[in-house]
KOLMILUM-877633 format. One record per residue (C-alpha): residue in three letters; residue number from 1; x, y, z. Coordinates in steps of 0.001 Angstrom, whole numbers, always signed. Layout:
REM residues N
['Ala'; NUM; [X; Y; Z]]
...
This chain:
REM residues 69
['Met'; 1; [+116923; +373701; +84036]]
['Ser'; 2; [+113677; +374304; +82688]]
['Thr'; 3; [+110441; +373299; +84267]]
['Gly'; 4; [+108953; +371785; +81252]]
['Gly'; 5; [+110688; +368198; +82048]]
['Gly'; 6; [+111431; +366328; +79154]]
['Glu'; 7; [+115110; +366232; +77971]]
['Asp'; 8; [+116748; +368437; +80618]]
['Arg'; 9; [+114921; +366508; +83213]]
['Gln'; 10; [+116107; +363273; +81746]]
['Ser'; 11; [+119748; +364593; +81432]]
['Val'; 12; [+119894; +364836; +85464]]
['Leu'; 13; [+117848; +361724; +86108]]
['Asp'; 14; [+120081; +359451; +83971]]
['Pro'; 15; [+123233; +360196; +85963]]
['Phe'; 16; [+121324; +360147; +89254]]
['Gly'; 17; [+119807; +356658; +88863]]
['Asp'; 18; [+123216; +355509; +87705]]
['Ala'; 19; [+124887; +356813; +90927]]
['Val'; 20; [+122195; +355747; +93231]]
['Asn'; 21; [+122204; +352121; +93521]]
['Met'; 22; [+119523; +351668; +96098]]
['Ser'; 23; [+115774; +351828; +95825]]
['Ala'; 24; [+114198; +354644; +98020]]
['Ala'; 25; [+112842; +351769; +100218]]
['Glu'; 26; [+116262; +350187; +100565]]
['Ser'; 27; [+117982; +353608; +101209]]
['Glu'; 28; [+115449; +354359; +103870]]
['Arg'; 29; [+115829; +351012; +105629]]
['Trp'; 30; [+119878; +351383; +105741]]
['Leu'; 31; [+119180; +355125; +107125]]
['Gly'; 32; [+117403; +353437; +109761]]
['Thr'; 33; [+120329; +351250; +111022]]
['Glu'; 34; [+122707; +352039; +113645]]
['Thr'; 35; [+125493; +351919; +111232]]
['Ala'; 36; [+124271; +354536; +109170]]
['Arg'; 37; [+123610; +356653; +112277]]
['Glu'; 38; [+127111; +356196; +113288]]
['Ala'; 39; [+128749; +356801; +109968]]
['Gly'; 40; [+129815; +360231; +108435]]
['Gln'; 41; [+131042; +363672; +109500]]
['Lys'; 42; [+128944; +365131; +112090]]
['Gly'; 43; [+128300; +368876; +112558]]
['Gly'; 44; [+129664; +370986; +115343]]
['Gly'; 45; [+126629; +369948; +117663]]
['Gly'; 46; [+126679; +366045; +116740]]
['Gly'; 47; [+123425; +364729; +115647]]
['Glu'; 48; [+122948; +363905; +111870]]
['Ser'; 49; [+125900; +363640; +109651]]
['Thr'; 50; [+126170; +365625; +106412]]
['Gly'; 51; [+125864; +362361; +104284]]
['Ser'; 52; [+122651; +361225; +106124]]
['Gly'; 53; [+120995; +364442; +105415]]
['Gln'; 54; [+121986; +364297; +101724]]
['Ala'; 55; [+120858; +360420; +101559]]
['Cys'; 56; [+117479; +361541; +102936]]
['Arg'; 57; [+117170; +364216; +100007]]
['Gly'; 58; [+118115; +361588; +97548]]
['Val'; 59; [+115422; +359263; +98863]]
['Ala'; 60; [+112835; +362225; +98385]]
['Val'; 61; [+114347; +362904; +94769]]
['Arg'; 62; [+113977; +359187; +93824]]
['Arg'; 63; [+110279; +359075; +95105]]
['Arg'; 64; [+109313; +361903; +93274]]
['Ala'; 65; [+111182; +361205; +90276]]
['Asp'; 66; [+110158; +357622; +90074]]
['Val'; 67; [+113931; +356920; +89035]]
['Pro'; 68; [+114521; +352986; +88869]]
['Ala'; 69; [+117470; +351654; +91179]]
């Protein structure tokens, strides 16, 4: 992917915006719930689930890219 943005950037952001159906703030609120902490597959040592880590990265992408929900 080029660093120039434009069409390449949009070809990634459009599907991301379609798949991620919550705003960054909504995602952060949900990630703070007990339900979110209990959900998902945990690594060998317990702690944060794989999905939770991915969701946090998704929130960061949404904030940086200003992708509408």
